[in-house]
Residue frames as qw, qx, qy, qz and C-alpha x, y, z in Angstrom:
[[0.234, -0.633, -0.638, -0.370, 2.50, -43.81, -26.45],
 [0.018, 0.199, -0.358, 0.912, 1.35, -40.90, -24.49],
 [0.236, -0.553, -0.785, 0.149, -1.35, -40.94, -21.78],
 [0.076, -0.607, -0.114, -0.783, -3.53, -37.81, -21.40],
 [0.241, -0.157, -0.702, 0.651, -3.55, -36.81, -17.72],
 [0.067, -0.765, -0.622, 0.151, -6.53, -35.21, -15.88],
 [0.123, -0.699, -0.027, 0.704, -4.90, -31.73, -16.42],
 [0.592, 0.768, 0.106, -0.219, -5.04, -32.17, -20.15],
 [0.100, 0.775, -0.599, -0.175, -1.37, -32.72, -20.68],
 [0.909, 0.263, -0.320, -0.055, 0.31, -35.66, -22.28],
 [0.366, -0.697, 0.616, -0.041, 2.72, -37.77, -20.39],
 [0.427, 0.391, -0.784, -0.222, 4.74, -40.86, -21.72],
 [0.925, -0.235, -0.039, -0.297, 3.27, -44.25, -20.91],
 [0.679, -0.513, 0.520, 0.065, 5.29, -46.93, -19.24],
 [0.756, 0.012, 0.532, 0.382, 8.28, -48.01, -21.48],
 [0.479, 0.801, 0.236, 0.269, 7.90, -45.21, -23.85],
 [0.542, 0.151, -0.065, 0.824, 10.77, -42.77, -24.55],
 [0.127, -0.630, -0.349, 0.682, 10.58, -39.34, -22.76],
 [0.376, 0.826, 0.341, 0.246, 9.05, -36.53, -24.74],
 [0.519, -0.088, 0.010, 0.850, 11.73, -33.97, -25.49],
 [0.055, 0.930, 0.336, -0.138, 10.80, -30.30, -25.17],
 [0.511, 0.420, 0.006, 0.750, 12.94, -27.76, -27.14],
 [0.330, -0.250, -0.287, 0.864, 14.18, -24.58, -25.59],
 [0.132, -0.142, -0.292, -0.937, 11.87, -22.58, -27.63],
 [0.543, -0.415, -0.644, -0.343, 8.75, -24.57, -26.60],
 [0.520, -0.413, -0.548, 0.509, 9.76, -24.33, -22.99],
 [0.173, -0.102, -0.093, 0.975, 10.06, -20.55, -23.38],
 [0.348, -0.255, -0.449, -0.782, 6.71, -20.22, -24.92],
 [0.603, -0.424, -0.673, -0.050, 5.08, -22.56, -22.45],
 [0.434, -0.288, -0.451, 0.725, 6.72, -20.50, -19.59],
 [0.077, -0.054, -0.093, -0.991, 5.40, -17.16, -20.94],
 [0.500, -0.353, -0.501, -0.612, 1.88, -18.60, -21.22],
 [0.645, -0.453, -0.609, 0.095, 1.82, -20.13, -17.79],
 [0.245, -0.909, 0.023, -0.336, 3.25, -17.02, -16.17],
 [0.842, -0.446, 0.099, 0.288, 6.39, -18.77, -14.92],
 [0.415, 0.847, -0.266, 0.196, 9.85, -17.48, -15.21],
 [0.757, 0.003, -0.450, 0.474, 13.28, -18.39, -13.93],
 [0.490, -0.721, -0.271, 0.408, 14.33, -16.67, -10.66],
 [0.337, 0.863, -0.001, 0.376, 15.60, -13.10, -11.11],
 [0.596, -0.069, -0.328, 0.729, 18.63, -11.49, -9.71],
 [0.181, -0.874, -0.440, 0.099, 17.20, -8.95, -7.39],
 [0.392, -0.587, 0.074, 0.705, 20.31, -6.77, -7.19],
 [0.256, 0.089, 0.561, 0.783, 20.18, -6.30, -10.92],
 [0.063, -0.693, -0.633, -0.338, 16.56, -5.49, -10.90],
 [0.358, -0.777, -0.304, 0.419, 17.06, -3.04, -8.16],
 [0.330, -0.316, 0.312, 0.833, 19.82, -1.21, -10.18],
 [0.134, 0.344, 0.667, 0.647, 17.47, -1.05, -13.15],
 [0.187, -0.789, -0.577, -0.094, 14.55, 0.37, -11.18],
 [0.404, -0.719, -0.125, 0.551, 16.67, 2.78, -9.23],
 [0.324, -0.106, 0.446, 0.828, 18.21, 4.01, -12.55],
 [0.007, 0.488, 0.668, 0.562, 14.91, 4.47, -14.13],
 [0.311, -0.809, -0.472, 0.163, 13.55, 6.35, -11.18],
 [0.413, -0.514, 0.077, 0.748, 16.56, 8.61, -10.92],
 [0.219, 0.122, 0.517, 0.819, 16.16, 9.41, -14.68],
 [0.133, -0.687, -0.646, -0.306, 12.35, 10.02, -14.29],
 [0.327, -0.857, -0.303, 0.259, 12.74, 12.41, -11.33],
 [0.502, -0.362, 0.207, 0.757, 15.89, 13.89, -12.72],
 [0.168, 0.151, 0.556, 0.800, 14.32, 14.83, -16.02],
 [0.069, -0.702, -0.709, -0.012, 10.79, 15.38, -14.90],
 [0.165, -0.810, -0.198, 0.527, 11.43, 18.88, -13.45],
 [0.218, -0.299, 0.462, 0.806, 13.29, 19.84, -16.73],
 [0.064, 0.353, 0.774, 0.522, 10.09, 19.23, -18.79],
 [0.024, -0.676, -0.594, 0.435, 8.09, 21.82, -16.83],
 [0.270, 0.565, 0.409, 0.664, 6.51, 24.45, -19.13],
 [0.008, 0.210, -0.169, 0.963, 5.53, 27.97, -18.42],
 [0.175, 0.340, 0.719, -0.581, 2.70, 28.84, -16.02],
 [0.437, 0.409, -0.038, -0.800, 0.85, 30.72, -18.84],
 [0.465, 0.197, -0.741, -0.442, 0.98, 27.79, -21.25],
 [0.128, -0.079, -0.956, 0.252, 0.03, 25.26, -18.52],
 [0.296, 0.375, 0.520, -0.708, -3.01, 27.25, -17.47],
 [0.482, 0.387, -0.333, -0.711, -4.08, 27.75, -21.13],
 [0.394, 0.128, -0.886, -0.208, -3.69, 24.03, -21.67],
 [0.075, 0.199, 0.854, -0.474, -5.66, 23.25, -18.42],
 [0.466, 0.392, 0.195, -0.769, -8.64, 25.35, -19.76],
 [0.492, 0.316, -0.642, -0.496, -8.39, 23.21, -22.91],
 [0.178, 0.014, -0.969, 0.173, -8.76, 20.16, -20.72],
 [0.248, 0.318, 0.562, -0.722, -11.70, 21.74, -18.99],
 [0.530, 0.342, -0.240, -0.738, -13.31, 22.53, -22.37],
 [0.411, 0.179, -0.859, -0.247, -12.90, 18.79, -23.26],
 [0.072, -0.174, -0.897, 0.401, -14.45, 17.62, -20.01],
 [0.395, 0.335, 0.300, -0.801, -17.40, 19.99, -20.45],
 [0.521, 0.315, -0.527, -0.593, -17.99, 18.64, -23.92],
 [0.460, 0.020, -0.884, -0.084, -17.94, 15.10, -22.57],
 [0.613, -0.583, -0.184, -0.500, -19.94, 16.06, -19.47],
 [0.828, -0.169, -0.442, 0.300, -17.11, 15.18, -17.08],
 [0.272, 0.478, -0.269, 0.791, -16.27, 18.36, -15.56],
 [0.631, -0.639, -0.329, -0.292, -17.23, 17.80, -11.91],
 [0.627, 0.085, -0.535, 0.560, -14.02, 18.09, -9.98],
 [0.064, -0.371, 0.300, -0.876, -15.01, 21.22, -7.96],
 [0.743, -0.304, -0.104, -0.587, -18.53, 19.84, -7.11],
 [0.857, -0.061, -0.499, 0.113, -16.83, 16.43, -6.10],
 [0.421, 0.161, -0.510, 0.732, -14.32, 18.09, -3.73],
 [0.300, -0.314, 0.191, -0.880, -16.94, 20.44, -2.16],
 [0.811, -0.230, -0.204, -0.498, -19.45, 17.41, -1.72],
 [0.953, -0.122, -0.276, 0.028, -17.16, 14.65, -0.55],
 [0.675, 0.066, -0.355, 0.644, -13.97, 16.19, 0.89],
 [0.116, -0.779, -0.046, -0.614, -15.40, 19.12, 2.71],
 [0.726, -0.677, 0.075, -0.094, -14.67, 17.64, 6.26],
 [0.010, -0.798, 0.601, -0.035, -11.08, 17.51, 7.48],
 [0.649, -0.304, 0.693, -0.078, -11.08, 13.91, 8.29],
 [0.807, 0.501, 0.313, 0.009, -12.27, 12.82, 4.74],
 [0.411, 0.874, -0.257, 0.043, -9.71, 15.17, 3.29],
 [0.280, -0.652, 0.704, -0.037, -6.90, 13.59, 5.40],
 [0.792, 0.067, 0.605, -0.037, -7.99, 10.05, 4.43],
 [0.742, 0.635, 0.180, 0.120, -7.69, 10.85, 0.66],
 [0.052, 0.904, -0.422, 0.047, -4.43, 12.87, 1.34],
 [0.514, -0.445, 0.733, -0.016, -2.87, 9.74, 2.85],
 [0.831, 0.318, 0.457, 0.012, -4.20, 7.61, -0.01],
 [0.516, 0.848, -0.108, 0.052, -2.59, 10.05, -2.58],
 [0.128, -0.831, 0.532, -0.100, 0.64, 10.10, -0.55],
 [0.424, -0.393, 0.806, -0.129, 1.16, 6.58, 0.71],
 [0.795, 0.321, 0.468, -0.216, -0.90, 4.75, -1.81],
 [0.617, 0.753, -0.198, -0.110, 1.50, 5.45, -4.71],
 [0.417, 0.625, -0.648, 0.126, 5.31, 5.03, -4.42],
 [0.393, -0.404, 0.739, -0.369, 5.24, 2.92, -1.23],
 [0.825, 0.180, 0.445, -0.298, 2.74, 0.56, -2.74],
 [0.709, 0.637, -0.290, -0.083, 4.59, 0.39, -6.04],
 [0.069, 0.644, -0.732, 0.211, 7.82, -0.58, -4.12],
 [0.539, -0.189, 0.744, -0.345, 6.18, -3.29, -2.11],
 [0.840, 0.378, 0.225, -0.318, 4.35, -4.68, -5.13],
 [0.615, 0.667, -0.421, -0.020, 7.30, -4.84, -7.33],
 [0.100, -0.514, 0.812, -0.259, 9.42, -6.51, -4.66],
 [0.675, 0.014, 0.632, -0.381, 6.76, -9.11, -4.14],
 [0.775, 0.579, -0.039, -0.250, 6.37, -9.66, -7.90],
 [0.347, 0.687, -0.638, 0.028, 10.22, -10.07, -8.37],
 [0.241, -0.382, 0.842, -0.294, 10.47, -12.60, -5.63],
 [0.582, 0.146, 0.731, -0.326, 7.20, -14.66, -6.24],
 [0.656, 0.583, 0.480, -0.010, 6.09, -14.02, -9.79],
 [0.355, -0.464, 0.359, 0.728, 9.17, -12.85, -11.87],
 [0.297, 0.306, 0.688, 0.587, 7.41, -13.12, -15.25],
 [0.043, -0.845, -0.506, -0.168, 4.68, -10.72, -14.24],
 [0.422, -0.694, 0.029, 0.582, 7.29, -8.51, -12.65],
 [0.404, -0.150, 0.455, 0.779, 9.06, -8.05, -15.82],
 [0.109, 0.587, 0.652, 0.467, 5.91, -7.34, -17.70],
 [0.229, -0.903, -0.357, 0.066, 4.91, -4.74, -15.14],
 [0.495, -0.564, 0.166, 0.640, 8.44, -3.28, -14.95],
 [0.308, 0.096, 0.566, 0.759, 8.58, -2.79, -18.64],
 [0.004, -0.759, -0.549, -0.351, 5.07, -1.22, -18.91],
 [0.373, -0.833, -0.213, 0.348, 6.07, 1.17, -16.16],
 [0.402, -0.396, 0.351, 0.747, 9.26, 2.29, -17.76],
 [0.272, 0.359, 0.674, 0.585, 7.50, 2.51, -21.11],
 [0.090, -0.846, -0.492, -0.183, 4.65, 4.61, -19.88],
 [0.478, -0.707, -0.045, 0.519, 7.02, 6.80, -17.82],
 [0.432, -0.122, 0.458, 0.768, 9.02, 7.58, -20.96],
 [0.084, 0.578, 0.609, 0.536, 5.87, 8.41, -22.90],
 [0.311, -0.817, -0.465, 0.136, 4.62, 10.49, -20.07],
 [0.417, -0.544, 0.082, 0.724, 7.67, 12.65, -19.91],
 [0.227, 0.169, 0.523, 0.804, 7.25, 13.53, -23.60],
 [0.126, -0.726, -0.596, -0.317, 3.65, 14.50, -23.02],
 [0.413, -0.742, -0.235, 0.472, 4.70, 16.62, -19.90],
 [0.410, -0.294, 0.269, 0.820, 7.29, 18.39, -22.05],
 [0.103, 0.180, 0.597, 0.775, 5.06, 19.08, -25.08],
 [0.359, -0.586, -0.465, -0.559, 1.69, 19.69, -23.40],
 [0.141, 0.032, -0.637, 0.757, 2.26, 21.14, -19.85],
 [0.396, -0.565, -0.554, -0.466, -1.02, 21.24, -17.86],
 [0.132, -0.330, 0.542, -0.762, -1.75, 23.01, -14.62],
 [0.252, -0.330, -0.906, 0.084, -3.73, 20.78, -12.24],
 [0.256, -0.755, -0.487, -0.357, -7.02, 21.99, -10.77],
 [0.528, -0.699, -0.260, 0.406, -5.24, 23.28, -7.53],
 [0.399, -0.311, 0.193, 0.841, -3.12, 25.69, -9.60],
 [0.041, 0.349, 0.527, 0.774, -5.94, 27.14, -11.70],
 [0.223, -0.088, 0.260, -0.935, -8.62, 29.77, -10.70],
 [0.476, -0.266, -0.741, -0.392, -11.30, 27.02, -10.14],
 [0.536, -0.548, 0.198, -0.611, -11.58, 27.59, -6.34],
 [0.935, -0.147, -0.321, 0.008, -10.30, 24.19, -5.41],
 [0.475, -0.796, 0.358, -0.115, -8.17, 23.55, -2.36],
 [0.597, 0.448, -0.650, 0.143, -4.75, 21.94, -2.55],
 [0.811, -0.522, -0.039, -0.263, -5.53, 19.62, 0.34],
 [0.911, 0.012, -0.205, 0.357, -2.22, 17.81, 0.22],
 [0.388, 0.402, -0.243, 0.793, -0.02, 21.00, 0.62],
 [0.337, -0.641, 0.038, -0.689, -2.43, 22.56, 3.04],
 [0.759, -0.498, 0.206, -0.365, -2.62, 19.67, 5.66],
 [0.959, -0.162, 0.155, 0.175, 0.24, 17.30, 4.92],
 [0.069, 0.862, -0.469, -0.179, 3.97, 17.58, 4.64],
 [0.763, -0.227, 0.597, 0.104, 4.74, 13.95, 4.14],
 [0.785, 0.542, 0.280, 0.106, 4.44, 14.13, 0.42],
 [0.231, 0.921, -0.303, 0.083, 7.34, 16.58, 0.25],
 [0.524, -0.557, 0.645, 0.012, 9.45, 13.96, 1.94],
 [0.766, 0.152, 0.612, 0.125, 8.66, 11.26, -0.62],
 [0.542, 0.564, 0.390, 0.485, 8.79, 13.69, -3.60],
 [0.328, -0.501, -0.053, 0.799, 10.96, 16.80, -2.96],
 [0.329, 0.833, 0.209, -0.393, 9.86, 19.99, -4.89],
 [0.030, -0.690, 0.527, 0.495, 13.14, 20.17, -6.71],
 [0.167, -0.120, 0.919, 0.337, 12.32, 16.87, -8.56],
 [0.345, 0.485, 0.778, -0.203, 8.79, 17.59, -9.39],
 [0.068, 0.143, 0.437, 0.886, 6.99, 19.04, -12.27],
 [0.206, 0.331, 0.589, -0.708, 3.97, 20.86, -11.07],
 [0.522, 0.451, -0.095, -0.718, 2.44, 21.06, -14.57],
 [0.147, 0.185, -0.947, -0.218, 2.51, 17.32, -15.22],
 [0.585, 0.075, 0.500, -0.635, -1.18, 16.75, -14.79],
 [0.868, 0.335, 0.152, -0.333, -1.87, 14.91, -18.02],
 [0.707, -0.358, -0.519, -0.322, -1.68, 11.95, -17.94],
 [0.513, -0.638, 0.410, -0.402, -1.99, 11.04, -14.28],
 [0.599, 0.303, -0.736, 0.082, 0.64, 8.45, -13.66],
 [0.320, -0.218, 0.691, -0.610, -0.58, 8.32, -10.05],
 [0.823, 0.165, 0.212, -0.500, -3.65, 6.53, -11.51],
 [0.737, 0.495, -0.412, -0.207, -1.80, 4.88, -14.27],
 [0.324, 0.451, -0.792, 0.252, 0.97, 3.22, -12.31],
 [0.484, -0.104, 0.663, -0.562, -1.55, 2.16, -9.42],
 [0.839, 0.303, -0.018, -0.452, -3.54, 0.57, -12.25],
 [0.565, 0.508, -0.650, 0.010, -0.44, -1.21, -13.41],
 [0.063, -0.300, 0.822, -0.479, 0.10, -2.48, -9.82],
 [0.647, 0.086, 0.405, -0.641, -3.51, -3.48, -9.49],
 [0.820, 0.374, -0.269, -0.339, -3.52, -5.43, -12.68],
 [0.402, 0.431, -0.788, 0.176, -0.33, -7.28, -11.71],
 [0.306, -0.217, 0.711, -0.595, -1.76, -8.09, -8.35],
 [0.783, 0.190, 0.228, -0.547, -5.13, -9.26, -9.65],
 [0.781, 0.405, -0.450, -0.154, -3.24, -11.53, -12.25],
 [0.345, 0.418, -0.774, 0.328, -0.62, -12.96, -9.81],
 [0.353, -0.267, 0.625, -0.643, -2.57, -13.35, -6.60],
 [0.278, -0.117, -0.940, -0.162, -4.28, -16.58, -5.75],
 [0.060, -0.447, -0.738, 0.503, -6.48, -15.41, -2.91],
 [0.094, 0.731, 0.572, 0.359, -9.70, -13.53, -3.81],
 [0.279, -0.908, -0.215, 0.228, -9.33, -10.81, -1.23],
 [0.462, -0.410, 0.320, 0.718, -5.81, -10.01, -2.61],
 [0.289, 0.318, 0.646, 0.631, -7.19, -9.77, -6.06],
 [0.071, -0.857, -0.506, -0.063, -9.91, -7.59, -4.81],
 [0.407, -0.730, 0.044, 0.547, -7.22, -5.24, -3.38],
 [0.404, -0.096, 0.528, 0.741, -5.67, -5.02, -6.84],
 [0.103, 0.632, 0.646, 0.415, -8.97, -4.16, -8.40],
 [0.256, -0.884, -0.359, 0.157, -9.75, -1.45, -5.74],
 [0.559, -0.364, 0.109, 0.737, -6.26, 0.23, -5.84],
 [0.209, 0.186, 0.392, 0.876, -6.71, 2.28, -9.15],
 [0.209, -0.710, -0.553, -0.383, -10.31, 3.12, -8.32],
 [0.509, -0.753, -0.277, 0.314, -9.45, 4.57, -4.85],
 [0.456, -0.234, 0.202, 0.834, -6.48, 6.48, -6.37],
 [0.117, 0.448, 0.495, 0.735, -8.69, 7.96, -9.06],
 [0.336, -0.820, -0.449, -0.117, -10.91, 9.32, -6.33],
 [0.571, -0.592, -0.063, 0.566, -7.88, 10.67, -4.34],
 [0.437, 0.004, 0.287, 0.853, -6.36, 12.53, -7.20],
 [0.044, -0.626, -0.474, -0.618, -9.59, 14.22, -8.08],
 [0.478, -0.789, -0.386, 0.003, -10.65, 15.11, -4.43],
 [0.552, -0.600, 0.004, 0.579, -7.25, 16.47, -3.52],
 [0.329, 0.916, 0.068, -0.219, -7.28, 18.70, -6.71],
 [0.403, -0.497, 0.615, 0.460, -4.14, 17.18, -8.23],
 [0.162, 0.000, 0.825, 0.542, -5.86, 15.87, -11.41],
 [0.586, 0.153, -0.113, -0.787, -8.85, 16.32, -13.68],
 [0.848, 0.107, 0.446, -0.265, -11.05, 13.32, -14.46],
 [0.775, 0.616, -0.096, -0.106, -9.70, 13.24, -17.89],
 [0.102, 0.691, -0.703, 0.135, -6.08, 13.01, -16.58],
 [0.592, -0.237, 0.732, -0.241, -7.05, 9.74, -14.71],
 [0.848, 0.405, 0.275, -0.202, -8.70, 8.40, -17.76],
 [0.485, 0.787, -0.381, 0.013, -5.52, 9.37, -19.95],
 [0.147, -0.584, 0.776, -0.185, -3.14, 7.75, -17.36],
 [0.733, -0.044, 0.631, -0.248, -5.24, 4.54, -17.21],
 [0.806, 0.564, 0.096, -0.151, -5.33, 4.25, -20.99],
 [0.384, 0.766, -0.514, 0.039, -1.68, 4.83, -21.43],
 [0.293, -0.462, 0.812, -0.203, -0.52, 2.36, -18.84],
 [0.807, 0.151, 0.505, -0.267, -2.98, -0.28, -20.08],
 [0.749, 0.646, -0.120, -0.088, -1.75, 0.06, -23.67],
 [0.117, 0.702, -0.688, 0.144, 1.80, -0.17, -22.32],
 [0.674, -0.247, 0.614, -0.328, 0.72, -3.31, -20.40],
 [0.865, 0.386, 0.299, -0.113, -0.37, -5.05, -23.51],
 [0.498, 0.785, -0.365, 0.044, 2.59, -3.77, -25.49],
 [0.195, -0.618, 0.740, -0.179, 4.99, -5.24, -22.88],
 [0.784, 0.019, 0.591, -0.189, 3.19, -8.66, -23.27],
 [0.804, 0.590, 0.017, -0.076, 3.38, -8.43, -27.08],
 [0.274, 0.792, -0.541, 0.068, 7.17, -7.74, -26.94],
 [0.468, -0.411, 0.755, -0.205, 7.87, -10.54, -24.41],
 [0.831, 0.238, 0.448, -0.227, 5.71, -12.94, -26.38],
 [0.640, 0.749, -0.158, -0.070, 7.52, -12.01, -29.65],
 [0.005, -0.698, 0.706, -0.117, 10.89, -12.49, -28.07],
 [0.622, -0.199, 0.735, -0.185, 9.90, -15.97, -26.81],
 [0.820, 0.475, 0.277, -0.162, 8.55, -17.03, -30.26],
 [0.335, 0.850, -0.395, -0.094, 11.72, -15.74, -31.79],
 [0.363, -0.521, 0.768, -0.082, 13.55, -18.64, -30.14],
 [0.843, 0.132, 0.454, -0.258, 11.59, -21.28, -31.92],
 [0.738, 0.648, -0.180, -0.060, 13.17, -21.25, -35.39],
 [0.170, 0.721, -0.644, 0.190, 16.66, -21.38, -33.88],
 [0.449, -0.324, 0.784, -0.280, 15.85, -24.34, -31.62],
 [0.843, 0.300, 0.103, -0.434, 13.93, -26.26, -34.24]]
């Protein structure tokens, strides 16, 4: 006979045989509860470094012509105007006109992306391996899709179009060129914004994994702050940020569906 505990789970009563759990049930329960066996960090490091090397190594090869990229940029602007979202120039002139504000958002754009991604993934891999795997898979998936879009639809960012916007990062900061050398960048990879999309992935993972409310709040704030930064530094249009967020959110749920399907596939074999 089983006794229902306060947590709503059944445990065997005294003298009753222990309840056996199949491998498939354990896998499904683990996936639902967000737990996962410890990961081999060395293996994960190799996977991530390989993916990043491919991303940067291939990204510059997807760069289209300047003429095509600027023509596509005006298509994006036309879409924004139709949606009432074309406010990039006004936003920069209004909120990033002072040097200190511009510097703050430059640093958010620079140091709030790759360094934050690296720290978050290390923390997830060590403390929350199940969420780490979902985040890693969503990041790789969205990066692959992003490269296809960059190659087929190159778009010049606001700073490279005749909109009168200032490239604040290049003008006042050289740190970005250390983190992301020009030889590995695609300057016409504006759509979608993976700066926003990948920060959103990290933010979702932090909000899901963290126990403290203030840490969850940081996860929620990260993509919002990065969205403001990419617009005020003239690196992305508002539509770019929306596209990046939509892409990575879809990949987050796709990664969950794939892992859930893999776990459930174990059930018939173990029954």
